[in-house]
C-alpha positions in Angstrom: 0.0 0.0 0.0 1.3 3.5 -0.9 2.4 5.8 1.9 1.5 9.0 0.1 -2.0 9.7 -1.4 -2.0 10.3 -5.1 -4.8 12.4 -6.7 -7.0 10.0 -8.7 -6.3 10.2 -12.4 -8.6 8.9 -15.2 -8.3 5.1 -15.2 -10.4 2.1 -16.3 -11.1 -0.6 -13.7 -12.8 -3.9 -14.4 -14.0 -6.9 -12.3 -16.8 -9.5 -12.4 -18.2 -8.3 -15.7 -18.4 -4.6 -14.6 -16.2 -2.0 -16.2 -15.6 1.5 -14.8 -14.3 4.0 -17.3 -13.9 7.8 -17.0 -17.3 9.5 -17.8 -17.1 11.3 -21.1 -19.5 13.0 -23.6 -19.8 9.9 -25.7 -21.6 8.2 -22.7 -24.5 10.6 -22.9 -26.9 8.3 -24.9 -26.2 5.4 -22.6 -26.6 7.5 -19.5 -30.0 8.8 -20.7 -31.2 5.2 -21.3 -30.0 4.2 -17.8 -31.8 7.1 -16.1 -34.9 6.4 -18.1 -34.9 2.8 -16.8 -37.2 3.5 -13.8 -37.4 7.2 -14.4 -34.9 7.7 -11.7 -35.0 11.5 -11.8 -38.4 11.4 -10.1 -36.8 10.1 -6.9 -36.4 13.2 -4.7 -33.6 11.7 -2.6 -31.2 11.3 -5.6 -29.5 13.6 -8.1 -30.2 11.6 -11.2 -30.4 13.9 -14.3 -33.5 14.0 -16.5 -32.8 12.9 -20.1 -32.4 16.5 -21.3 -30.0 17.3 -18.5 -27.5 14.4 -19.2 -25.1 16.4 -21.4 -24.8 19.2 -18.8 -24.5 16.5 -16.0 -21.5 15.0 -17.8 -19.9 18.3 -18.6 -20.2 19.4 -14.9 -18.6 16.1 -13.7 -15.6 16.6 -16.0 -15.3 20.3 -15.1 -15.1 19.3 -11.4 -11.8 17.5 -11.9 -9.5 17.1 -9.9 -11.9 17.3 -7.0 -14.1 14.7 -8.6 -13.4 11.8 -11.0 -16.6 10.4 -12.5 -17.0 7.0 -14.0 -19.5 5.4 -16.4 -20.5 1.9 -15.1 -20.7 -0.5 -18.0 -21.7 -4.1 -18.4 -18.6 -5.7 -20.0 -20.5 -8.4 -21.9 -23.1 -6.2 -23.6 -21.5 -2.8 -23.5 -24.6 -1.4 -22.0 -24.2 1.6 -19.7 -25.6 0.7 -16.2 -25.1 4.0 -14.4 -22.4 6.2 -12.9 -20.3 6.6 -9.8 -17.5 9.0 -8.7 -14.6 9.7 -6.4 -15.4 13.2 -5.1 -14.4 15.7 -2.3 -10.9 14.5 -2.9 -8.4 16.0 -0.4 -4.9 14.8 -1.2 -3.3 16.5 1.7 -5.0 14.2 4.2 -5.5 11.2 2.0 -9.3 11.5 1.9 -11.7 10.8 -0.9 -15.4 10.0 -0.9 -17.4 7.7 -3.2 -20.7 9.0 -4.4 -22.9 10.5 -7.2 -23.8 6.8 -7.6 -26.9 5.6 -9.3 -27.8 2.6 -11.5 -30.6 1.8 -13.9 -33.5 0.1 -12.0 -33.0 -3.2 -13.8 -29.4 -3.4 -12.4 -30.3 -2.5 -8.8 -30.1 -5.2 -6.2 -27.5 -7.1 -8.3 -23.8 -7.6 -7.8 -23.1 -4.3 -9.6 -23.0 -2.0 -6.6 -20.8 -4.3 -4.5 -18.4 -4.8 -7.4 -18.1 -1.1 -8.0 -17.4 -0.4 -4.4 -14.8 -3.2 -4.3 -13.1 -1.8 -7.4 -13.1 1.9 -6.2 -12.0 1.1 -2.6 -9.3 -1.3 -3.8 -7.9 1.4 -6.1 -8.3 4.1 -3.4 -6.6 2.2 -0.6 -4.1 0.0 -2.4 -3.0 2.1 -5.4 -3.7 5.7 -4.4 -2.8 5.2 -0.7 -6.0 6.7 0.8 -6.2 7.0 4.6 -10.0 7.2 4.5 -12.9 6.7 2.1 -16.1 8.4 2.9 -19.7 7.9 1.7 -22.7 10.1 2.2 -26.4 10.0 1.5 -29.7 11.7 2.1 -31.3 11.2 5.5 -34.5 9.9 3.8 -32.7 7.6 1.4 -33.0 4.6 3.6 -32.2 2.1 0.8 -28.8 3.9 0.3 -28.1 4.0 4.0 -28.8 0.2 4.2 -26.5 -0.5 1.2 -23.7 1.6 2.7 -24.0 -0.2 6.1 -24.0 -3.6 4.3 -20.6 -2.6 2.9 -19.3 -2.4 6.5 -18.8 1.4 6.6 -19.0 3.1 10.0 -21.6 5.9 10.5 -19.8 9.1 11.4 -23.0 11.2 12.1 -25.5 13.5 10.4 -24.9 16.9 9.0 -28.2 18.8 9.6 -29.6 21.3 7.0 -26.7 20.4 4.7 -27.7 20.5 1.0 -30.4 21.3 -1.4 -32.5 18.5 -3.0 -33.6 18.8 -6.5 -37.2 19.8 -5.3 -35.8 22.8 -3.4 -36.1 21.2 0.1 -33.0 21.0 2.3 -31.7 17.6 3.3 -29.8 16.3 6.2 -26.7 14.3 5.1 -25.8 11.0 6.7 -22.0 10.5 6.7 -20.1 7.2 6.7 -16.5 6.2 6.3 -13.9 3.4 6.1 -10.3 3.8 7.2 -7.2 2.2 5.7 -6.9 0.0 8.9 -10.5 -1.3 8.4 -10.1 -2.0 4.7 -8.6 -5.5 4.7 -11.5 -6.9 6.7 -14.1 -5.0 4.6 -12.4 -6.2 1.4 -12.7 -9.8 2.6 -16.3 -9.1 3.5 -17.1 -7.8 0.0 -15.4 -10.7 -1.7 -17.3 -13.1 0.5 -20.6 -11.3 -0.2 -20.0 -11.6 -4.0 -19.0 -15.2 -3.7 -22.2 -16.1 -1.8 -24.1 -14.6 -4.7 -22.3 -16.7 -7.2 -20.0 -14.0 -8.5 -16.4 -15.1 -8.7 
């Protein structure tokens, strides 16, 4: 494991039939299709773009580098775009990054995809970049996301009250979680075991 944190640079990561590649303008059509699978923009506790907002969504993600590195999540076998996820709030001086801006087409939810993506991103963050801590956050009313984060083994740090605007103009509380470098080996084993129990090897 590295002793110094390196700012994440565009990279392609792949495991268990899931490929993460840097989000780019050519992913727009696939991202529109993924968002339309379940009309995910109608969920007030997520920030999924409406189809006409996708190009601006991608441009903003690219513009936010190096504080954010966004990925397209792709099914390796079919080439279909599943959704997106990002490293964000990257603070190299203290070896901290968060994983977020994560959403998947409805037909891919509750599959091995989220666990695989987290395994890929955390392995890269801790073992290649040398992160000291990886954080995750979610809306206080997004109970499904909270449960998913807790199943990963992340520790709940607390709640930031009146923290951020939702797309409908209301203000959310943000639930914060994290995993430290010292906790990572056990959590990595947990994620691998979780995938194996679901027949993903």
